[in-house]
LODREN-798024 format. One record per residue (C-alpha): residue in three letters; x, y, z; residue number from 0. Coordinates in nm, 3 decimals, padded with zeros to 5 digits, always signed. Layout:
BEGIN
["ALA",[X,Y,Z],NUM]
...
REM end
This chain:
BEGIN
["MET",[-02.848,-06.616,+00.503],0]
["LYS",[-02.573,-06.525,+00.661],1]
["LYS",[-02.244,-06.378,+00.409],2]
["LYS",[-01.953,-06.617,+00.462],3]
["VAL",[-01.614,-06.549,+00.525],4]
["VAL",[-01.294,-06.760,+00.561],5]
["VAL",[-00.969,-06.634,+00.718],6]
["ILE",[-00.652,-06.818,+00.571],7]
["GLY",[-00.414,-06.845,+00.907],8]
["ALA",[-00.498,-06.856,+01.248],9]
["GLY",[-00.254,-06.581,+01.390],10]
["VAL",[-00.251,-06.248,+01.573],11]
["ALA",[-00.388,-06.065,+01.247],12]
["GLY",[-00.657,-06.340,+01.169],13]
["ILE",[-00.814,-06.424,+01.503],14]
["GLU",[-00.871,-06.068,+01.591],15]
["ALA",[-01.005,-05.983,+01.232],16]
["ALA",[-01.228,-06.347,+01.269],17]
["ALA",[-01.348,-06.226,+01.619],18]
["HIS",[-01.455,-05.890,+01.513],19]
["LEU",[-01.643,-06.059,+01.145],20]
["ALA",[-01.821,-06.242,+01.412],21]
["LEU",[-01.934,-05.987,+01.652],22]
["MET",[-02.081,-05.854,+01.313],23]
["GLY",[-02.337,-06.154,+01.257],24]
["TYR",[-02.067,-06.316,+00.987],25]
["ASP",[-02.036,-06.676,+00.965],26]
["VAL",[-01.653,-06.691,+00.992],27]
["THR",[-01.451,-06.990,+00.915],28]
["ILE",[-01.090,-06.984,+01.042],29]
["LEU",[-00.781,-07.209,+00.797],30]
["GLU",[-00.476,-07.340,+01.050],31]
["LYS",[-00.210,-07.521,+00.877],32]
["GLY",[-00.060,-07.592,+01.249],33]
["GLU",[-00.233,-07.777,+01.544],34]
["ARG",[-00.297,-07.453,+01.760],35]
["ILE",[-00.398,-07.068,+01.751],36]
["GLY",[-00.155,-06.789,+01.797],37]
["GLY",[+00.144,-06.758,+01.525],38]
["HIS",[+00.460,-06.656,+01.705],39]
["VAL",[+00.331,-06.569,+01.975],40]
["LEU",[+00.318,-06.931,+02.127],41]
["GLN",[+00.728,-06.878,+02.012],42]
["TRP",[+00.765,-06.592,+02.286],43]
["ASP",[+00.779,-06.549,+02.652],44]
["ARG",[+00.752,-06.172,+02.692],45]
["LEU",[+00.731,-05.879,+02.513],46]
["PHE",[+00.847,-05.547,+02.438],47]
["PRO",[+00.896,-05.316,+02.617],48]
["THR",[+00.700,-05.389,+02.940],49]
["GLN",[+00.806,-05.722,+02.982],50]
["ARG",[+00.432,-05.851,+02.965],51]
["PRO",[+00.365,-06.273,+02.947],52]
["ALA",[+00.304,-06.347,+02.594],53]
["SER",[+00.081,-06.567,+02.741],54]
["GLU",[-00.145,-06.302,+02.818],55]
["ILE",[-00.190,-06.232,+02.468],56]
["GLN",[-00.250,-06.576,+02.363],57]
["ASP",[-00.530,-06.624,+02.661],58]
["TYR",[-00.661,-06.321,+02.520],59]
["LEU",[-00.657,-06.490,+02.125],60]
["ASN",[-00.841,-06.795,+02.296],61]
["GLN",[-01.089,-06.613,+02.400],62]
["GLN",[-01.146,-06.431,+02.108],63]
["ILE",[-01.280,-06.718,+01.890],64]
["ARG",[-01.535,-06.849,+02.184],65]
["ASN",[-01.795,-06.724,+01.947],66]
["PRO",[-02.055,-06.920,+01.740],67]
["ASN",[-01.993,-06.775,+01.457],68]
["ILE",[-01.670,-06.905,+01.442],69]
["ARG",[-01.506,-07.201,+01.327],70]
["LEU",[-01.189,-07.294,+01.341],71]
["ILE",[-01.027,-07.596,+01.100],72]
["ALA",[-00.699,-07.682,+01.213],73]
["GLN",[-00.413,-07.867,+01.018],74]
["THR",[-00.565,-07.790,+00.714],75]
["CYS",[-00.435,-07.581,+00.407],76]
["LEU",[-00.635,-07.411,+00.107],77]
["ILE",[-00.543,-07.645,-00.216],78]
["LYS",[-00.778,-07.512,-00.487],79]
["ASN",[-00.972,-07.188,-00.533],80]
["GLU",[-01.261,-07.129,-00.785],81]
["ARG",[-01.445,-06.823,-00.841],82]
["ASN",[-01.832,-06.835,-00.897],83]
["ASN",[-01.990,-06.485,-00.972],84]
["GLU",[-01.887,-06.348,-00.644],85]
["GLN",[-01.856,-06.650,-00.421],86]
["PHE",[-01.551,-06.848,-00.402],87]
["ASN",[-01.531,-07.198,-00.392],88]
["LEU",[-01.219,-07.318,-00.207],89]
["GLU",[-01.125,-07.659,-00.209],90]
["LEU",[-00.928,-07.810,+00.136],91]
["SER",[-00.641,-08.027,+00.205],92]
["ASP",[-00.844,-08.287,+00.406],93]
["GLY",[-01.106,-08.328,+00.073],94]
["ASN",[-01.358,-08.068,+00.214],95]
["VAL",[-01.514,-07.785,-00.002],96]
["LEU",[-01.562,-07.485,+00.145],97]
["THR",[-01.791,-07.189,+00.001],98]
["ALA",[-01.698,-06.810,+00.068],99]
["ASP",[-01.814,-06.460,-00.016],100]
["ALA",[-01.478,-06.285,+00.081],101]
["ILE",[-01.110,-06.440,+00.198],102]
["LEU",[-00.906,-06.274,+00.421],103]
["VAL",[-00.516,-06.388,+00.413],104]
["SER",[-00.325,-06.314,+00.732],105]
["THR",[-00.049,-06.593,+00.670],106]
["GLY",[+00.216,-06.450,+00.855],107]
["PHE",[+00.527,-06.444,+00.824],108]
["ASP",[+00.835,-06.707,+00.909],109]
["LEU",[+01.187,-06.566,+01.096],110]
["PHE",[+01.478,-06.564,+00.844],111]
["ASP",[+01.727,-06.918,+00.857],112]
["ALA",[+02.025,-06.783,+01.034],113]
["ARG",[+02.245,-07.079,+00.844],114]
["ILE",[+02.222,-06.901,+00.517],115]
["LYS",[+02.470,-06.603,+00.703],116]
["GLU",[+02.725,-06.910,+00.732],117]
["GLU",[+02.966,-06.662,+00.883],118]
["TYR",[+02.833,-06.574,+01.163],119]
["GLY",[+02.830,-06.949,+01.277],120]
["TYR",[+02.438,-07.100,+01.336],121]
["GLY",[+02.401,-07.474,+01.319],122]
["ILE",[+02.814,-07.453,+01.299],123]
["TYR",[+02.890,-07.404,+01.637],124]
["ASP",[+02.706,-07.475,+01.965],125]
["ASN",[+02.753,-07.170,+02.116],126]
["VAL",[+02.567,-06.925,+01.856],127]
["ILE",[+02.157,-06.886,+01.851],128]
["THR",[+01.951,-06.730,+01.763],129]
["SER",[+01.683,-06.512,+01.944],130]
["CYS",[+01.399,-06.707,+01.915],131]
["ASP",[+01.634,-06.967,+02.088],132]
["LEU",[+01.691,-06.717,+02.369],133]
["GLU",[+01.327,-06.651,+02.431],134]
["ALA",[+01.262,-07.036,+02.426],135]
["LEU",[+01.506,-07.072,+02.660],136]
["PHE",[+01.342,-06.788,+02.907],137]
["SER",[+01.015,-06.934,+02.855],138]
["SER",[+01.157,-07.286,+02.999],139]
["GLU",[+01.309,-07.113,+03.298],140]
["LYS",[+01.583,-07.261,+03.336],141]
["PRO",[+01.934,-07.126,+03.402],142]
["ILE",[+02.130,-06.920,+03.126],143]
["THR",[+02.386,-07.167,+02.988],144]
["ASN",[+02.636,-07.191,+02.716],145]
["ALA",[+02.650,-07.533,+02.582],146]
["GLN",[+02.915,-07.666,+02.833],147]
["GLY",[+02.646,-07.614,+03.080],148]
["GLU",[+02.834,-07.315,+03.254],149]
["PRO",[+02.709,-06.949,+03.274],150]
["PRO",[+02.833,-06.716,+02.999],151]
["SER",[+03.059,-06.447,+03.118],152]
["ARG",[+02.995,-06.238,+02.818],153]
["VAL",[+02.718,-06.254,+02.607],154]
["GLY",[+02.669,-06.044,+02.268],155]
["PHE",[+02.392,-05.976,+02.061],156]
["ILE",[+02.380,-05.920,+01.681],157]
["HIS",[+02.158,-05.697,+01.531],158]
["CYS",[+01.980,-05.708,+01.189],159]
["VAL",[+02.017,-06.094,+01.079],160]
["GLY",[+01.853,-06.109,+00.783],161]
["SER",[+01.717,-05.739,+00.713],162]
["ARG",[+01.881,-05.448,+00.593],163]
["ASP",[+02.136,-05.714,+00.401],164]
["GLU",[+02.180,-05.684,+00.017],165]
["LYS",[+02.356,-06.051,+00.057],166]
["VAL",[+02.017,-06.215,+00.100],167]
["GLY",[+01.802,-05.988,-00.053],168]
["ASN",[+01.625,-05.853,+00.212],169]
["THR",[+01.720,-05.458,+00.243],170]
["TYR",[+01.404,-05.418,+00.442],171]
["CYS",[+01.421,-05.313,+00.852],172]
["SER",[+01.210,-05.579,+00.988],173]
["GLN",[+01.114,-05.319,+01.268],174]
["VAL",[+01.103,-05.548,+01.607],175]
["CYS",[+01.482,-05.681,+01.626],176]
["CYS",[+01.590,-05.390,+01.784],177]
["VAL",[+01.385,-05.391,+02.060],178]
["THR",[+01.379,-05.709,+02.070],179]
["ALA",[+01.767,-05.714,+02.149],180]
["VAL",[+01.715,-05.454,+02.410],181]
["LYS",[+01.462,-05.680,+02.571],182]
["GLN",[+01.645,-05.997,+02.568],183]
["ALA",[+01.996,-05.808,+02.674],184]
["ILE",[+01.797,-05.674,+03.014],185]
["GLU",[+01.633,-06.025,+03.065],186]
["VAL",[+02.006,-06.193,+03.079],187]
["ARG",[+02.149,-05.892,+03.263],188]
["GLU",[+01.845,-05.970,+03.524],189]
["LYS",[+01.933,-06.375,+03.472],190]
["LEU",[+02.302,-06.375,+03.532],191]
["PRO",[+02.420,-06.008,+03.688],192]
["ARG",[+02.809,-06.055,+03.698],193]
["SER",[+02.788,-06.123,+03.266],194]
["GLU",[+02.880,-05.850,+03.038],195]
["VAL",[+02.621,-05.788,+02.759],196]
["PHE",[+02.740,-05.607,+02.382],197]
["CYS",[+02.472,-05.527,+02.152],198]
["PHE",[+02.629,-05.491,+01.800],199]
["TYR",[+02.384,-05.290,+01.581],200]
["MET",[+02.364,-05.108,+01.232],201]
["ASP",[+02.121,-04.799,+01.358],202]
["MET",[+01.913,-04.822,+01.661],203]
["ARG",[+01.585,-04.780,+01.559],204]
["MET",[+01.353,-04.754,+01.859],205]
["PHE",[+01.071,-04.611,+01.704],206]
["GLY",[+00.792,-04.729,+01.914],207]
["LEU",[+00.618,-04.544,+02.241],208]
["ARG",[+00.849,-04.623,+02.528],209]
["PHE",[+01.144,-04.801,+02.311],210]
["GLU",[+01.397,-04.516,+02.345],211]
["GLU",[+01.298,-04.543,+02.743],212]
["LEU",[+01.430,-04.874,+02.766],213]
["TYR",[+01.681,-04.837,+02.512],214]
["LYS",[+01.837,-04.588,+02.802],215]
["GLU",[+01.755,-04.828,+03.111],216]
["SER",[+01.928,-05.100,+02.929],217]
["GLN",[+02.233,-04.910,+02.950],218]
["GLU",[+02.203,-04.623,+03.256],219]
["LYS",[+02.025,-04.948,+03.468],220]
["TRP",[+02.195,-05.283,+03.361],221]
["GLY",[+02.504,-05.190,+03.197],222]
["VAL",[+02.423,-05.310,+02.829],223]
["ASN",[+02.695,-05.210,+02.600],224]
["PHE",[+02.605,-05.098,+02.236],225]
["ILE",[+02.835,-05.078,+01.974],226]
["ARG",[+02.804,-04.974,+01.629],227]
["GLY",[+02.941,-05.219,+01.371],228]
["ARG",[+02.836,-05.534,+01.200],229]
["LEU",[+02.966,-05.856,+01.258],230]
["SER",[+03.221,-05.970,+00.973],231]
["GLU",[+03.301,-06.344,+01.122],232]
["ALA",[+03.229,-06.545,+01.378],233]
["SER",[+03.439,-06.868,+01.493],234]
["GLU",[+03.501,-07.139,+01.747],235]
["ASN",[+03.787,-07.108,+01.977],236]
["LEU",[+03.910,-07.475,+02.169],237]
["ASP",[+03.661,-07.413,+02.475],238]
["GLY",[+03.357,-07.346,+02.287],239]
["SER",[+03.362,-06.952,+02.329],240]
["ILE",[+03.348,-06.752,+02.009],241]
["LEU",[+03.564,-06.543,+01.831],242]
["ILE",[+03.384,-06.232,+01.690],243]
["LYS",[+03.574,-05.962,+01.416],244]
["VAL",[+03.348,-05.651,+01.359],245]
["GLU",[+03.425,-05.334,+01.279],246]
["ASP",[+03.343,-05.051,+01.530],247]
["THR",[+03.176,-04.814,+01.263],248]
["LEU",[+03.215,-04.532,+01.516],249]
["ALA",[+03.550,-04.537,+01.612],250]
["GLY",[+03.644,-04.679,+01.294],251]
["ARG",[+03.862,-04.977,+01.389],252]
["PRO",[+03.844,-05.334,+01.367],253]
["LEU",[+03.743,-05.509,+01.710],254]
["LYS",[+03.782,-05.871,+01.803],255]
["MET",[+03.584,-06.012,+02.109],256]
["ARG",[+03.512,-06.361,+02.267],257]
["VAL",[+03.196,-06.421,+02.409],258]
["GLY",[+03.065,-06.734,+02.563],259]
["LEU",[+02.694,-06.721,+02.396],260]
["LEU",[+02.650,-06.545,+02.072],261]
["VAL",[+02.257,-06.428,+02.005],262]
["LEU",[+02.152,-06.327,+01.622],263]
["MET",[+01.848,-06.106,+01.589],264]
["VAL",[+01.680,-06.290,+01.332],265]
["GLY",[+01.436,-06.079,+01.103],266]
["PHE",[+01.109,-06.110,+00.923],267]
["VAL",[+01.040,-06.275,+00.629],268]
["PRO",[+00.739,-06.374,+00.429],269]
["SER",[+00.603,-06.706,+00.516],270]
["LYS",[+00.628,-07.012,+00.303],271]
["GLY",[+00.226,-07.040,+00.361],272]
["THR",[+00.238,-06.662,+00.241],273]
["LEU",[+00.382,-06.756,-00.118],274]
["THR",[+00.211,-07.072,-00.154],275]
["ILE",[-00.142,-06.876,-00.101],276]
["GLY",[-00.085,-06.579,-00.276],277]
["LYS",[-00.020,-06.758,-00.628],278]
["LEU",[-00.274,-07.014,-00.554],279]
["LEU",[-00.530,-06.681,-00.563],280]
["GLY",[-00.373,-06.531,-00.773],281]
["LEU",[-00.269,-06.203,-00.572],282]
["ASP",[-00.008,-05.939,-00.610],283]
["PHE",[+00.329,-05.909,-00.403],284]
["THR",[+00.601,-05.656,-00.360],285]
["PRO",[+00.935,-05.680,-00.442],286]
["ASP",[+01.040,-05.842,-00.105],287]
["GLY",[+00.775,-06.113,-00.172],288]
["PHE",[+00.537,-05.989,+00.075],289]
["LEU",[+00.142,-05.956,-00.040],290]
["LYS",[+00.077,-05.610,-00.228],291]
["PRO",[-00.201,-05.418,-00.058],292]
["ALA",[-00.445,-05.228,-00.334],293]
["ASP",[-00.299,-04.889,-00.225],294]
["GLU",[-00.084,-04.918,+00.093],295]
["TYR",[-00.161,-04.549,+00.159],296]
["ILE",[-00.539,-04.574,+00.159],297]
["ASP",[-00.700,-04.924,+00.153],298]
["GLY",[-00.360,-05.093,+00.265],299]
["ASN",[-00.623,-05.457,+00.338],300]
["SER",[-00.780,-05.456,+00.021],301]
["SER",[-00.558,-05.717,-00.244],302]
["ASN",[-00.587,-05.655,-00.612],303]
["ILE",[-00.852,-05.911,-00.665],304]
["PRO",[-01.227,-05.780,-00.559],305]
["GLY",[-01.335,-06.009,-00.257],306]
["ILE",[-00.984,-06.102,-00.096],307]
["TYR",[-00.847,-05.899,+00.127],308]
["LEU",[-00.500,-05.895,+00.361],309]
["SER",[-00.404,-05.870,+00.710],310]
["GLY",[-00.136,-05.837,+00.902],311]
["THR",[+00.241,-05.960,+00.838],312]
["CYS",[+00.204,-06.113,+00.548],313]
["LYS",[+00.205,-05.765,+00.401],314]
["ALA",[+00.503,-05.600,+00.566],315]
["PRO",[+00.685,-05.649,+00.960],316]
["LYS",[+00.481,-05.526,+01.218],317]
["THR",[+00.451,-05.567,+01.579],318]
["ILE",[+00.153,-05.695,+01.766],319]
["PRO",[-00.053,-05.384,+01.861],320]
["ASP",[-00.003,-05.302,+01.503],321]
["THR",[-00.121,-05.687,+01.391],322]
["LEU",[-00.398,-05.620,+01.609],323]
["THR",[-00.525,-05.274,+01.504],324]
["ASP",[-00.445,-05.418,+01.115],325]
["GLY",[-00.699,-05.730,+01.161],326]
["ARG",[-01.020,-05.483,+01.326],327]
["ALA",[-00.914,-05.278,+01.012],328]
["ALA",[-00.971,-05.621,+00.794],329]
["ALA",[-01.308,-05.677,+00.947],330]
["LEU",[-01.444,-05.329,+00.872],331]
["ALA",[-01.318,-05.355,+00.474],332]
["ILE",[-01.463,-05.700,+00.416],333]
["SER",[-01.802,-05.587,+00.636],334]
["GLU",[-01.812,-05.244,+00.385],335]
["TYR",[-01.743,-05.464,+00.047],336]
["LEU",[-02.062,-05.750,+00.210],337]
["ALA",[-02.244,-05.469,+00.270],338]
["SER",[-02.208,-05.366,-00.080],339]
["THR",[-02.265,-05.675,-00.226],340]
["SER",[-02.594,-05.752,-00.067],341]
REM end
């Protein structure tokens, strides 16, 4: 009989792992709490550093699940798990029960709730938005305007919102915020060539291939301004514009600036699903609330429980290429485990 694998989460990592397990001949069931597969890719317009349409990644994922060995169950959650020797009995929110020889947890991430940083004004001032909001605006192909319906003459990007911030308990780097800010700043300049664009950063962490080149291009070709400093306060002017107060840490002096649109680059946080599923399955967590691998160096896909594996951003922030690679690695680890239990 075919060995059965249940994948929890139909994002990039879960779909990629499921596709490779199905190609190996395993019977794969994917549980997804939402209506569609793809996770946060669904919210994105173009990807760094090449401006590749995110829809191409979504098309790839849709193609990956077209395997007769894969069954997708959407709008369904795991609510109970019992171990029976080497098998798992999984009770679902729709009342059905599945058996599995192995489980892959790929519950992804959530974006930091910018309303927690009240001093930045998100949810208070109309012209303060998040990077996700701006990406949705790009996807809509509508003109870039402020809440007053006018193209902003000056746009500010605030890096590290919810990341590297002891006040909110997230001391880690989310990896993608700096390069996303550079990508979005270029797009704003493309759409609003008369605008001024400023990025306020802690450190520019352009670690990936072609990221540094994109950073240089943003300055040399598109005239994006970078100021090293952290936003301390944002307030609204009578005309709806935003007054920001920043300490320029390179010049060693405070700075005030009025912007027509303020964009908060929100980082990754462990998803609510990661917390729920992790507790339900008895998995270990890192101090930051992500799921903890058995050995982060040599066994990054195994969990503390035999037969349960981890993949993708439920473990830590990752780029899409890294998440795809981790999904494939998880499929291999599960295959090795199932072969050893035959």
